[in-house]
C-alpha positions in Angstrom: 68.2 121.3 194.9 69.3 124.8 194.2 67.3 126.5 191.5 69.8 128.0 189.0 68.2 130.6 186.7 69.7 131.9 183.4 70.6 135.5 183.4 68.4 137.8 181.4 69.2 137.8 177.6 69.2 141.5 177.3 72.0 142.2 179.6 75.3 143.8 178.2 77.2 140.6 179.1 74.8 138.4 177.1 74.9 140.7 174.0 78.7 140.6 173.9 78.7 136.8 174.1 76.2 136.6 171.3 78.4 138.7 169.0 81.4 136.6 169.8 79.6 133.4 168.9 78.3 135.1 165.7 81.8 136.1 164.7 83.1 132.6 165.4 80.4 131.0 163.2 81.2 133.4 160.4 84.9 132.4 160.6 84.1 128.8 160.4 81.9 129.4 157.4 84.6 131.4 155.7 87.1 128.6 156.4 84.8 126.0 155.0 84.2 128.1 151.9 87.9 128.6 151.4 88.5 124.9 151.6 85.7 124.2 149.2 87.0 126.8 146.8 90.5 125.3 147.0 89.1 121.8 146.3 87.2 123.0 143.3 90.3 124.8 141.9 92.4 121.7 142.5 89.8 119.5 140.7 89.6 121.9 137.8 93.4 122.0 137.5 93.6 118.2 137.6 91.0 117.9 134.8 92.8 120.5 132.6 96.1 118.8 133.0 94.6 115.4 132.3 92.9 116.6 129.2 96.2 118.2 127.9 98.1 115.0 128.7 95.7 112.9 126.7 95.7 115.2 123.8 99.5 115.7 123.7 100.7 112.2 124.6 100.9 109.1 122.4 97.7 107.7 124.0 95.0 107.2 121.3 91.6 105.8 121.0 91.1 102.2 122.1 90.6 101.1 118.5 93.8 102.7 117.4 95.7 101.3 120.4 94.4 97.8 119.5 95.6 98.2 115.9 99.0 99.4 116.9 99.2 96.5 119.4 98.3 94.0 116.7 100.8 95.5 114.3 103.6 95.3 116.9 102.7 91.7 117.8 102.8 90.8 114.1 106.2 92.3 113.6 107.4 90.5 116.7 105.8 87.3 115.6 107.5 87.6 112.1 110.9 88.1 113.7 110.3 85.1 116.0 109.1 82.6 113.5 111.7 83.5 110.9 114.3 82.3 113.4 114.5 78.6 113.1 116.6 75.9 114.8 117.6 74.6 111.4 117.9 78.0 109.8 119.3 81.0 111.6 117.0 83.4 109.8 114.5 82.6 107.2 113.9 85.5 104.7 110.6 86.8 103.3 111.5 89.0 100.3 109.2 91.0 98.1 110.3 92.3 94.7 108.9 95.7 94.0 109.1 96.4 90.2 109.2 100.0 89.1 105.9 99.5 87.3 104.0 98.5 90.5 105.8 101.3 92.4 104.3 103.6 89.7 100.8 102.5 91.0 101.8 103.2 94.6 101.7 99.4 95.4 100.4 98.5 98.8 103.2 96.9 100.9 102.6 94.8 104.0 105.8 95.6 105.8 105.0 93.4 108.8 105.2 90.3 106.5 108.6 91.1 105.0 112.2 91.0 105.9 113.5 92.5 102.6 112.2 94.6 99.7 114.1 94.6 96.5 113.4 97.5 94.2 113.6 96.3 90.6 115.6 97.8 89.1 118.3 99.8 87.2 119.8 98.9 83.9 123.5 98.8 83.4 125.5 99.1 80.2 128.7 97.3 79.2 130.8 100.3 80.3 129.5 99.9 83.9 127.3 102.9 83.7 124.1 102.7 85.7 121.4 104.0 83.3 119.6 107.0 84.7 118.6 108.8 81.5 117.0 107.8 78.3 118.1 108.9 74.8 116.1 112.1 75.2 118.0 113.1 78.3 115.1 112.5 80.6 115.2 110.3 83.7 114.2 106.7 83.1 111.0 105.6 84.7 113.0 103.3 87.1 114.7 106.4 88.5 111.6 108.5 88.5 109.8 106.0 90.8 112.9 105.2 92.8 113.2 108.9 93.8 109.4 109.5 94.1 107.7 110.5 97.4 106.0 107.1 97.4 109.3 105.2 97.5 110.9 107.6 99.9 108.0 107.0 102.3 108.2 103.2 101.6 111.9 103.2 102.6 111.0 105.1 105.8 108.3 102.6 106.7 110.7 99.7 106.0 113.2 101.1 108.4 110.5 101.4 111.1 109.6 97.7 110.6 113.2 96.4 110.4 112.8 95.6 106.8 115.9 95.8 104.7 115.7 97.6 101.3 117.9 96.5 98.4 118.2 97.7 94.8 118.5 95.4 91.8 120.8 96.0 88.9 119.6 94.2 85.7 121.1 93.0 82.5 119.5 90.6 80.0 121.9 90.5 77.0 124.7 87.9 76.9 127.2 90.0 75.1 126.6 93.1 77.3 127.1 91.0 80.4 130.3 89.4 79.1 131.7 92.8 78.1 131.0 94.2 81.6 132.3 91.4 83.8 135.4 90.7 81.6 136.6 94.3 81.6 138.1 95.3 85.0 137.8 99.0 84.3 134.1 98.8 83.5 133.4 96.4 86.4 135.2 98.7 88.9 133.3 101.7 87.5 130.0 99.9 88.1 131.0 98.8 91.6 131.9 102.4 92.6 128.6 103.7 91.2 126.5 101.0 92.9 128.2 101.6 96.3 127.5 105.4 95.9 123.8 104.7 95.4 123.8 102.5 98.5 125.2 105.3 100.6 123.3 108.2 99.1 119.9 106.5 99.5 120.7 104.7 102.8 120.0 101.2 101.3 120.9 97.9 102.8 122.3 96.0 99.8 122.5 95.1 96.2 120.7 92.5 94.1 122.3 91.3 90.8 119.9 90.2 88.1 122.1 89.3 85.2 119.9 86.8 83.4 122.4 84.9 81.2 121.7 82.2 78.7 124.8 81.0 76.9 125.7 78.5 74.2 129.1 80.1 73.5 132.5 79.1 74.6 133.2 82.4 76.3 134.5 81.8 79.9 131.6 83.6 81.5 131.7 81.7 84.7 135.3 82.6 85.5 134.7 86.3 84.9 131.3 86.3 86.7 132.9 84.7 89.8 135.6 87.4 89.9 133.1 90.1 89.4 130.8 89.0 92.2 133.7 88.5 94.6 135.0 92.0 93.9 131.5 93.4 94.3 131.0 91.6 97.6 134.4 92.7 99.0 133.6 96.4 98.1 130.1 96.1 99.7 131.4 94.6 102.9 134.3 97.1 103.1 131.8 99.9 102.8 129.5 98.4 105.4 129.8 94.8 106.7 126.0 94.7 107.3 125.1 95.3 103.7 123.9 92.3 101.6 124.7 91.0 98.2 122.2 88.7 96.5 122.0 87.2 93.0 119.0 86.0 91.0 119.5 82.8 88.9 117.2 81.3 86.4 115.8 78.0 87.8 116.4 75.9 84.7 119.8 77.4 83.6 121.5 76.5 86.9 120.8 72.8 86.3 123.3 72.5 83.4 124.5 75.9 82.1 128.2 76.2 82.4 128.0 80.0 82.6 127.2 79.5 86.3 129.8 78.1 88.7 127.4 77.8 91.5 130.1 76.7 94.0 132.0 80.0 93.5 128.8 82.0 93.4 127.7 80.5 96.6 131.0 81.6 98.2 130.7 85.1 96.9 127.2 86.1 97.8 125.0 86.2 100.8 121.8 84.9 99.1 121.0 83.0 95.9 117.5 83.7 94.8 116.3 80.8 92.6 113.6 82.2 90.3 111.3 79.3 90.6 109.0 80.3 87.8 108.7 80.6 84.0 109.3 76.9 83.5 106.6 77.7 81.0 106.0 81.2 79.7 104.0 83.2 77.3 105.9 81.8 74.3 105.6 78.1 75.3 104.2 75.8 72.7 102.2 73.8 75.3 100.2 75.2 78.2 101.3 74.3 81.7 102.3 75.4 85.1 104.8 78.2 85.4 106.1 77.0 88.7 105.7 73.2 89.0 106.9 71.9 92.3 107.5 68.5 90.7 107.6 67.5 87.0 106.7 64.7 84.8 109.3 62.7 82.8 111.6 65.1 80.9 110.0 68.2 82.5 111.9 70.7 84.6 110.7 71.5 88.1 111.5 73.5 91.2 112.5 70.3 92.9 115.0 69.5 90.1 116.5 73.0 90.4 116.9 72.9 94.1 118.3 69.4 94.2 120.9 70.4 91.6 122.4 72.8 94.1 122.9 70.2 96.8 126.6 69.9 97.5 127.3 73.1 95.5 125.6 75.8 97.6 124.7 75.9 101.3 121.0 75.5 101.2 120.5 78.1 103.9 121.7 80.7 101.3 119.1 79.5 98.8 115.9 81.7 98.6 113.1 80.2 96.5 111.3 82.9 94.5 107.6 82.1 93.8 105.2 83.8 91.4 102.0 85.6 92.3 101.1 85.1 88.6 100.7 82.5 85.9 100.1 82.5 82.2 97.1 82.2 79.9 97.0 80.9 76.3 94.6 80.2 73.6 94.8 76.4 73.1 93.6 74.0 70.4 91.5 72.1 72.8 90.5 72.0 76.5 92.8 69.1 77.5 95.5 69.4 80.2 98.7 70.9 78.8 97.2 71.4 75.4 99.1 72.8 72.4 99.0 76.6 72.4 98.1 79.0 69.6 101.3 80.8 68.6 101.4 84.4 69.9 98.5 84.0 72.2 100.3 83.8 75.5 100.1 86.5 78.2 101.0 86.9 81.8 98.0 86.5 84.2 98.5 88.1 87.6 96.7 86.6 90.7 94.5 89.7 90.6 93.6 89.0 87.0 92.8 85.3 87.8 90.6 86.2 90.8 88.7 88.9 88.9 88.1 86.4 86.1 86.9 83.6 88.5 84.5 86.1 90.1 83.1 87.2 86.8 82.7 83.7 85.4 80.9 81.6 88.0 80.8 78.5 85.7 84.6 78.0 85.7 85.8 74.7 87.2 89.3 74.9 88.8 91.4 71.7 88.3 94.4 70.6 90.2 97.7 69.2 88.8 98.8 66.7 91.4 102.3 66.4 90.1 103.0 70.1 89.6 101.0 71.0 92.7 99.4 73.7 90.7 95.8 74.8 89.8 94.6 75.4 86.2 91.3 75.9 84.4 89.7 76.3 81.0 87.3 79.0 79.8 85.8 80.3 76.6 86.2 83.8 75.2 84.6 84.9 72.0 84.5 81.3 70.8 88.2 80.7 71.6 89.4 78.1 74.2 91.6 79.6 76.9 93.7 77.9 79.5 95.3 79.5 82.6 97.8 78.0 84.9 98.6 80.0 88.0 99.3 79.9 91.8 96.7 79.8 94.6 96.7 79.3 98.4 97.1 75.6 98.0 100.0 75.7 95.7 101.8 78.4 97.8 101.3 76.3 100.9 103.0 73.4 99.1 105.9 75.6 98.2 106.2 76.9 101.8 106.3 73.3 103.1 109.0 72.6 100.5 111.1 75.5 101.7 110.8 74.4 105.4 111.3 70.7 104.6 114.5 71.4 102.7 115.8 74.0 105.1 116.1 76.7 102.5 116.9 80.3 103.4 113.4 81.6 102.7 111.0 82.8 100.1 110.9 85.7 97.6 107.7 86.8 95.9 107.5 88.1 92.3 105.9 90.5 92.7 104.4 93.0 95.1 101.0 94.2 94.0 100.4 91.3 91.6 97.9 90.1 94.1 95.8 93.3 93.9 93.2 93.4 96.7 93.4 89.7 97.2 95.8 89.3 100.1 95.3 85.6 100.8 98.6 84.5 99.2 100.6 86.8 101.5 98.7 85.5 104.4 99.5 81.9 103.3 103.2 82.8 103.1 103.1 84.4 106.5 101.2 81.8 108.4 102.6 78.8 106.7 106.1 79.8 107.7 104.8 80.3 111.2 103.5 76.7 111.3 106.0 74.8 113.4 104.6 71.4 112.7 
């Protein structure tokens, strides 16, 4: 075999080759370095863009995302369960009185379909009362135009909750003067429509609480008034609503209310299913009895009186988040009250009292489907009749069983921090069984 020897390493030819190899290696190194620098730059750019996207997008922390998801699911669930095979759309209405708006009442928008701001007074000339005798804005107007209520209206829109405004009158003569005078009635209607448009509201609630023993033809004028008001509302915006509040005992027999005509004129009839007993009652008892004893009025009597006169899907049963307390002559059920001792007891007041007095025993009225209890204060015997989760559940069942149009609550914030009544309303209507 031929012996091949390598040429000497110090020849000119070998030196040139060495330099060429050296240069090639340097070029490879520089190319690798360039690629590495490019990759580092690309990675840095990606991270910067990602960080900016997270900060500037709607993506939030996992906890907030979960909260928003739950809220959206609750709103969707509300809209789903309110729709019913027997009732096209079941309403959940919350009355917001000006005096709870003054306290920046907490509103659970995901549980409601309507809010009714309560409310503006009206005089017999049809003027909506905005100023008191001193020329200052009434408290109703102050809180209606407050930042709190402006924000509340905005949140209502975001949650598909309609906002209505109530117009109130409590004097028989004043009501008769307004509804029987076409000039005054037309003036009121124009003013009311103007408020709807100016404040982007969704409808009008009429709270003319009339008690009559006179021969004045109230029903005829009231029917005409409500029909004119509805025609004006629908002409202005077909989607706007007209509802009317009616006293639960008055509608049973009072001739001032032609419920057939009223049912034709309005979108919703809110039966105020409370104050069957009130602060001035001579005997203690439930303010919102579902059923009554002999010669006692009840929610069932009020609702049954409307059958055949009003489409029940237009009937909204208003329930109280309050009761009444009285000083009584003894601790027996429905005891005689001490004159002048009656007072409203909100659900918050009741729960605070039960928390403070651990020895109180809560009783249950099987007929009225209502709780009550007795306690002592400075030697006096006190009785409170009120609503709780059990009584509200019974009323929600009644609404569903009778295919009523929904429920209204008087009033937002009467529950205070105790939200179980709202949860009962929400979940009981969701119960399909």
